[in-house]
C-alpha positions in Angstrom: -6.6 9.7 5.9 -5.1 6.3 6.1 -1.9 5.5 4.4 -2.3 4.4 0.7 -0.1 1.2 1.4 -2.6 -0.1 4.0 -5.8 0.8 1.8 -4.2 -1.3 -0.9 -3.5 -4.1 1.2 -7.1 -4.1 2.7 -8.7 -3.7 -0.8 -6.9 -7.0 -1.9 -7.7 -8.8 1.3 -11.3 -7.9 1.0 -11.4 -9.4 -2.4 -9.6 -12.6 -1.2 -12.0 -12.8 1.9 -15.1 -12.4 -0.3 -13.9 -15.0 -2.6 -13.3 -17.6 0.2 -16.4 -16.8 2.3 -18.4 -17.9 -0.7 -21.5 -15.7 0.3 -21.4 -16.5 4.0 -21.1 -13.9 6.6 -17.5 -13.3 8.0 -17.2 -12.2 11.6 -13.3 -12.2 11.9 -10.3 -12.3 9.6 -7.1 -13.7 10.9 -4.2 -12.3 9.4 -0.5 -13.0 9.6 1.8 -9.8 9.1 5.5 -10.0 9.1 7.5 -7.2 10.8 9.4 -6.5 7.4 6.0 -5.6 5.8 6.1 -2.2 7.3 2.5 -2.3 8.0 1.1 -0.4 11.0 -1.5 -2.5 12.7 -3.8 0.3 13.8 -3.8 1.8 10.4 -4.5 -1.6 8.7 -7.5 -2.1 11.0 -8.7 1.4 10.3 -8.3 0.9 6.5 -10.2 -2.4 6.9 -13.2 -0.5 8.2 -13.1 1.9 5.4 -12.8 -0.7 2.6 -15.6 -3.0 3.9 -17.9 -0.4 4.9 -21.3 -0.8 3.1 -20.3 -4.3 1.9 -21.3 -7.7 3.2 -18.0 -7.7 5.1 -19.0 -4.7 7.1 -18.7 -5.4 10.9 -16.0 -8.1 10.4 -12.8 -7.7 12.6 -9.4 -7.8 11.3 -7.3 -9.9 13.8 -3.7 -9.3 13.2 -0.9 -11.7 14.3 2.6 -9.9 14.3 5.3 -12.2 12.9 8.8 -11.1 14.0 11.5 -10.8 11.5 14.1 -13.6 11.9 17.4 -14.1 10.2 19.5 -17.3 9.5 23.2 -16.8 9.4 25.1 -18.8 6.9 28.4 -18.2 8.7 27.6 -19.4 12.1 24.0 -20.9 11.6 22.6 -18.8 14.3 19.0 -17.5 14.1 18.4 -14.0 15.2 15.2 -11.8 15.6 15.6 -8.3 14.4 13.7 -5.3 15.4 15.1 -2.9 12.6 15.9 -3.9 9.0 19.6 -4.4 9.4 20.4 -7.7 8.1 23.6 -8.5 10.1 24.2 -11.3 12.6 25.6 -10.9 16.0 28.8 -12.5 14.8 29.0 -9.7 12.3 28.2 -11.6 9.2 25.9 -10.1 6.5 25.7 -13.7 4.9 22.1 -13.9 6.2 18.7 -15.1 4.9 15.3 -13.8 6.0 13.4 -16.8 7.4 10.4 -15.1 8.9 8.9 -11.5 8.9 8.0 -11.2 5.2 4.4 -12.8 5.7 1.1 -11.2 4.7 -1.2 -14.2 4.8 -4.9 -14.7 5.6 -4.6 -17.5 8.0 -8.3 -18.1 8.5 -11.8 -16.8 8.5 -14.5 -17.1 11.2 -17.6 -17.5 9.1 -21.3 -17.8 10.0 -22.7 -21.3 9.3 -24.5 -21.8 5.9 -28.2 -21.0 6.2 -30.1 -24.3 6.5 -32.9 -25.2 8.8 -30.5 -27.6 10.8 -27.7 -25.0 11.3 -26.2 -24.6 14.7 -25.4 -21.2 16.0 -21.6 -21.4 16.3 -19.4 -19.9 13.7 -17.1 -22.1 11.4 -13.4 -21.4 11.0 -12.1 -21.6 7.4 -8.4 -22.3 7.6 
């Protein structure tokens, strides 16, 4: 069973994607996920498959772009990428701000073209 956190995220994502797809078929959802969101990509993909099963989004792929966590130090002005949630600069200061790594953003959708008699077969990207 997937984690409740990822299922909840995917339920919200599916709602957002359906709204912006406006009835068009979705082949791929491009998602930015920050390191500090504590999301497991494999669990998120699995949860996506469960949430979109038997819906118009079934078969769409969740493409996850991992965004590293980056701190800005107000003491020495350095920017530091962190792997664990310890908000301390290499200079020793805890006077830091998170400047990246909190993202959870649908970046774009790969959509099938609208159904018309003159439609090409290449998907559109909604960004």
